[in-house]
NUDO-88692 format. One record per atom (N, C-alpha, C): residue in three letters; x, y, z. Coordinates in steps of 0.02 Angstrom, whole numbers, plus 50000, padded with zeros to 5 digits. Layout:
ALAXYZ...
***
This chain:
MET500414994850005MET499994999649998MET500445006250005VAL500165011649973VAL500575017849968VAL500175022750006SER500545026850041SER500215032850082SER500605038950070ASN500245045150038ASN500665050850027ASN501285049549983GLY501165044649941GLY501825043749888GLY502335038549919LEU502155036849975LEU502655031950018LEU502515025150013SER503015021050022SER502935014250026SER503405011250081ARG503385005950111ARG503845003050159ARG504545002850132GLY504525000250068GLY505224999950033GLY505565007150029ARG505195011850005ARG505465018449996ARG505745021750063VAL505345020050115VAL505555022950184VAL506175019350207LEU506215012150198LEU506885008650216LEU507465010850179GLU507305011750113GLU507895013750064GLU508205020850088ALA507645024950110ALA507905031250140ALA508265031350205GLY508125026150244GLY508475025150307GLY509175022650290VAL509235018250246VAL509875016250227VAL510315021150204ALA510105026150160ALA510435030550125ALA510655035550180LEU510225036850229LEU510385041850282LEU510915039150328ALA510875032150350ALA511365028950380ALA512025029250348ASP512115027850274ASP512715028350240ASP513015035350246GLU512605039850240GLU512865046550240GLU513085050450305GLN512625048850359GLN512735052250416GLN512835047850473GLY512815040550471GLY512915036250518GLY512265034250553LEU512265028050590LEU511645026350612LEU511385030350671ALA511645034550705ALA511435038750752ALA510845043850720ALA510945044850653ALA510525049450622ALA509865046750599VAL509845040050603VAL509285035950580VAL508695036650631THR508265040950624THR507725040950677THR507035041950634MET506505041250664MET505865041750622MET505915049450593ARG506025054050638ARG506055060650613ARG506565062150565GLY507065059050562GLY507675060250515GLY507595057850454VAL507225051950446VAL507025049050387VAL506445051950356ALA505995053850398ALA505455058250373ALA505585065150342ALA506115068050370ALA506375073950346ALA506665072850282ARG507055067550273ARG507375066050209ARG506895064750152LEU506285062950173LEU505765060850120LEU505335066950113GLY505435072150154GLY505035077350145GLY504365077450169VAL504255073050217VAL503535071450252VAL503605072550328GLU503025072050366GLU502965072950432GLU503145065250462ALA503445064150520ALA503595058250547ALA502995053550555MET502405056450570MET501725052450583MET501585049050511SER501875051650456SER501705048450391SER502065040950386LEU502585039950422LEU502985033750423LEU502595028350462TYR502245029250507TYR501915024750554TYR501485019950521HIS501175021950469HIS500755017650428HIS501135011550402HIS501765013450377HIS502215008050350HIS502625004850396LEU502805007750451LEU503245005050510LEU502875005750583PRO502355002250592PRO501985003150646PRO502405002150714GLY502894998350701GLY503404996550765GLY503835002350777LYS503795008150732LYS504215013250746LYS504965012150739LYS505455015450778LYS506105014450768LYS506335008150769ASP506105003150809ASP506334995650808ASP506184992650741GLU505674993650718GLU505524991750650GLU505884994650594LEU506035000550602LEU506475004350552LEU507115001350552LEU507464999650607LEU508104997650608LEU508094989750587ASP507694985850603ASP507564978950577ASP507544979450504GLY507164984350477GLY507034985550408GLY507714986950374LEU508174990550404LEU508764991750377LEU509244985650372VAL509244981750415VAL509574974650406VAL509234971450351ASP508584970850339ASP508264967150289ASP508464970450214VAL508514977050220VAL508804980050146VAL509494976950128VAL509974978150175VAL510574975450170VAL510644967850147ALA510254964250186ALA510244956450168ALA510014955850101ALA509494958750084ALA509184957750008ALA509684959949959GLN510124965049973GLN510654966949933GLN511154961549922ILE511294958449981ILE511804952749979ILE511474947849939HIS510844944949943HIS510494940049908HIS510474941449838ALA510464947749821ALA510424949749748ALA511114948949718GLY511644950549753GLY512284948749727GLY512454941749723LEU512214938449763LEU512364931049760LEU512014927849696ALA511534930849676ALA511104928249616ALA511534928849553ASP511994933649551ASP512374934449493ASP513094930749506ARG513204927349558ARG513824924249572ARG513964918049531PRO514484916649507PRO514644910549467PRO514654904349510ASP514444898349486ASP514514892849535ASP515204889749525GLY515414885849567GLY516064883049567GLY515984875849586ASP516524871849560ASP516464864549575ASP516774863749650ASP517184867649673ASP517484866749737ASP517064870449794TRP516854866749845TRP516444870149899TRP516774875149932ARG517434875749939ARG517774881349960ARG517734887749917PHE517704886749850PHE517584892549806PHE516914895749822ASP516454890849820ASP515744892549832ASP515634896949894VAL515894894449951VAL515904897250016VAL516254903950017ARG516844904149988ARG517314910149980ARG516964915649940SER516664913649885SER516324918749847SER515724921749879ARG515374917349918ARG514734919849960ARG514924925450009CYS515574923950046CYS515834928150097CYS516024934650066LEU516374934549998LEU516604940249975LEU516104945449937VAL515554941349917VAL514954945449893VAL514624949549951ALA514584945750000ALA514314949150066ALA514704955050084ARG515414954250077ARG515824959350101ARG515864964650053ASP515704964349986ASP515654969349944ASP515104974649959VAL514574971349978VAL513914974549997VAL514034978050065VAL514324975450112VAL514294977950183VAL514874983250183LEU515404982450145LEU515844989250138LEU515534995450125GLY514934994350093GLY514585001450074GLY514145002550131HIS514054999250187HIS513665000650240HIS513994999050308PRO514565003350324PRO514935000850378PRO514605001150445TRP514005003950453TRP513555003250510TRP513214996550525LEU513304993050472LEU512814986450488LEU513124982450548PRO513764980750549PRO514034976650603PRO513824978950666GLY513814984950686GLY513554987050751GLY512824987150764LEU512454987450707LEU511754987550710LEU511514979950720LEU511854975550680LEU511694967950692LEU511824966550770GLY512294968750799GLY512454967150870GLY511894969450917SER511524974850896SER511094978050942SER510354975550936ARG510204971450887ARG509554968650871ARG509374963150919ALA508764963150942ALA508544957150986ALA508424950250950GLN508304950750885GLN508274944350842GLN508584944650782ILE508754939350754ILE509044938850697ILE508554938150644ARG508674942150594ARG508134943150532ARG508184937450492PRO507584935050448PRO507584929150417PRO508144930150358GLY508244935450329GLY508694936350275GLY509424934050294ILE509554935750359ILE510234934050382ILE510224926250392TYR509734923350424TYR509784916450426TYR509814912950359GLN509454915550309GLN509544913350245GLN510244912750208LEU510654918350231LEU511384918550208LEU511724913550233TYR511624911650303TYR512034905950339TYR511784899850313ASP511144899150296ASP510864892950264ASP511214890650193GLY511234896350156GLY511564895750094GLY512354892650097VAL512684895650146VAL513404893350162VAL513384886050188LEU512924884350227LEU512844877750249LEU512684873250195GLY512284874150151GLY512044869850099GLY512654869250048ALA513114874350041ALA513744873649998ALA514154868550025MET514274869250099MET514694864450126MET514424856450120VAL513844856050129VAL513514849350133VAL513604846250058ARG513414850850009ARG513504848649939ARG514184846449922GLY514614850449955GLY515354848749941GLY515664842849981GLY515244839650021GLY515414833750051GLY515574834850120CYS515484840050152CYS515554840650219CYS514974838050263THR515204834350315THR514534831550358THR514314837650390TYR513694836350413TYR513324842250458TYR513634843250523ARG514104838550547ARG514464839050603ARG515034844050597LEU515374842850533LEU515994847450517LEU515644854150499ALA515074853750465ALA514844860250445ALA514644865350500HIS514374861750547HIS514164864850619HIS514764868150644ARG515364864850649ARG515914867550673ARG516244873850623ALA516164872950566ALA516384877650519ALA515914883550523MET515354883250541MET514894889550546MET515194893950605HIS515324889750667HIS515584893450720HIS516294897050698ALA516674893050663ALA517374895950643ALA517294902150600LEU516794901350551LEU516734907650501LEU516354913750532GLY515944911750573GLY515524917550610GLY515254922650568SER515424928750584SER515184934950545SER515444934750474MET516024931150467MET516314931550393MET515844929750337VAL515234926150355VAL514754924550309VAL514374931550289LEU514324935650334LEU514064941650322LEU514574947450292GLY515194945150287GLY515634949750253GLY516094954150297PHE516144953050362PHE516554956650410PHE516794951650464THR517284954750505THR517444951050561THR517524955650619PRO517344953850684PRO517394957750746PRO518154958550761GLU518354963450778GLU519074964950795GLU519154965550875LEU519644962550899LEU519914963650967LEU520124970750979PHE520504973550934PHE520744980150940PHE520384985050891SER520044989350924SER519674994250869SER519735001350901PRO520305004750907PRO520315011250933PRO519875016350891GLU519635020850930GLU519135026050893GLU519605030850856ALA519445032750800ALA519735038750763ALA519735044250802GLY520325048250814GLY520345054650848GLY520945058150847ASP521085061950900ASP521675066750900ASP522315062350891GLU522715064250849GLU523415060550837GLU523815060350891ASP523845066450926ASP524285067150992ASP524055062151038ALA523325062151047ALA523055057551099ALA523275050451086SER523145047751017SER523365041750989SER524095040051011ALA524555044550996ALA525255043951014ALA525345042651088ASP525015046751124ASP525105046151196ASP524915039651220ALA524325036951194ALA524055030851206ALA524555024451191LEU524845024951131LEU525345020351114LEU525965020851161GLU526145025751178GLU526655026951226GLU526575023651289ALA525965024951315ALA525785021651380ALA525715014351373MET525435011451319MET525455004351304MET526165000951302ALA526615005451275ALA527235002351262ALA527585000251329ARG527455003651384ARG527715002451445ARG527524995451475THR526904993451462THR526634987751491THR526444981651442LEU526384984151375LEU526124979351321LEU526644980051267PRO527214978651269PRO527764980251214PRO527624976651153HIS527324970751151HIS527264966551089HIS526664968651058ILE526134970051092ILE525464972551059ILE525654979651039THR526084983951068THR526214990951051THR526554990050978ALA527074985850977ALA527464985450918ALA527044983350856MET526544978950866MET526114975450819MET525654981550790VAL525384985150842VAL524944991050819VAL525344996050782ALA525954997550796ALA526325002050760ALA526484999850695ALA526614993350683ALA526754990450620ALA526174989550574GLU525574988750603GLU524984986550567GLU524514991750551LEU524584997750577LEU524135003250563LEU524065004050489HIS523445004850471HIS523225005350399HIS523225012050373ASP523275012850313ASP523105018750275ASP522305021150281PRO522185026950304PRO521455028550322PRO521075027650259ALA521385026750203ALA520925026750136ALA520765019750127ASP521075014650166ASP520865007250154ASP520145007050167PRO519845002650127PRO519095000450135PRO519054995550194THR518934998050255THR518944993950312THR518184994050343LEU518114988050382LEU517514987650424LEU517744985750497GLY518214990050518GLY518594988950581GLY519314989950574TRP519664991450632TRP520364993550624TRP520794989150580CYS520734981950603CYS521164977250569CYS520864973550507ASP520284975050486ASP519844971650445ASP519964974250370SER520534974150346SER520674976250281SER520504969450237GLN520414971450170GLN520234965850119GLN520734960350125THR521374961550129THR521874957150130THR521894952450188GLU521744955050241GLU521624951150309GLU521054947250301PHE520524949850282PHE519844946150278PHE520014939650239GLU520274939950172GLU520344934950134GLU520834929750159PHE521404932450190PHE521864927350222PHE521584923650277THR521094926550319THR520794922350362THR520324917350340LEU519914920050299LEU519454915750262LEU519744909350226ASP520254910550192ASP520614905450155ASP520964900750204LEU521214902950258LEU521584898750317LEU521024894150338LEU520514896850356LEU519914892850379LEU519624887350333LEU519534890050266LEU519294884350222LEU519744879250203ASP520424881350196ASP520934875650190ASP520954870150248GLY520874872750307GLY520894869050361GLY520254864850360LEU519664867950349LEU519114863750352LEU519164857950294GLU519424859450230GLU519474854950183GLU519954848450207ARG520454849950239ARG520904844850266ARG520554840250313GLN520074843550360GLN519604840050402GLN519144835750369ARG518854838450321ARG518304834650271ARG518704828450241LEU519294829350214LEU519584823850193LEU519794818050234ALA520004820650292ALA520144815750352ALA519544812550370GLU518994815250378GLU518374812250394GLU518204806550338ASP518154809350280ASP518034804350226ASP518394798850222ALA519064799250240ALA519514793250231ALA519394789150293SER519204791250350SER519044787050408SER518374783250392LEU517954785450354LEU517314780950337LEU517364776450280ARG517934776250248ARG518044770750196ARG518224764150229PRO518014759050198PRO518154752150228PRO518884750250215
***
């Protein structure tokens, strides 16, 4: 249904665009309404759950974008290629929405589109010869990589360069090895990241490491079942 030229899809797309431009904090019913040139009350017909439904809807939009990208993805004979390409398609989408990881962590329930992404990866593993037992462990190992990002232990906020230098100096006195790693691994701010250490190279390195290890485990299990 359409009200005042609006639809649920149009409202959610405006919310995603607002989050992309100004960050998730800017996504309120009033903020989205202003972007659309309407009163906030006009949105309630499409989002009766108000802000919670709006935020859940943002997740749905991004999940749909990932599913659309997967539809154009070439199939491969190797299950690792299949899973790898799924993770990288998700990453391509999520890099355009860096607010998504934080939003996912704040939602009370996992959205159906997110479950479907994990189900697709699980199906690829089983079709490739993984048992459900191994696939279960693989899903734990892959974690949020299925959604195109990895949570990072170290994620300092961007801020005053002098303050960052002072923090590193303080760390050096008690955490010399971590400090040396931080100094060596600081990225170019222009890098397309979803977290301090989550560059494309590191994401793919971790993904390949996991998939190669899982393939060795799959082959070992397969050999143990042979007479």
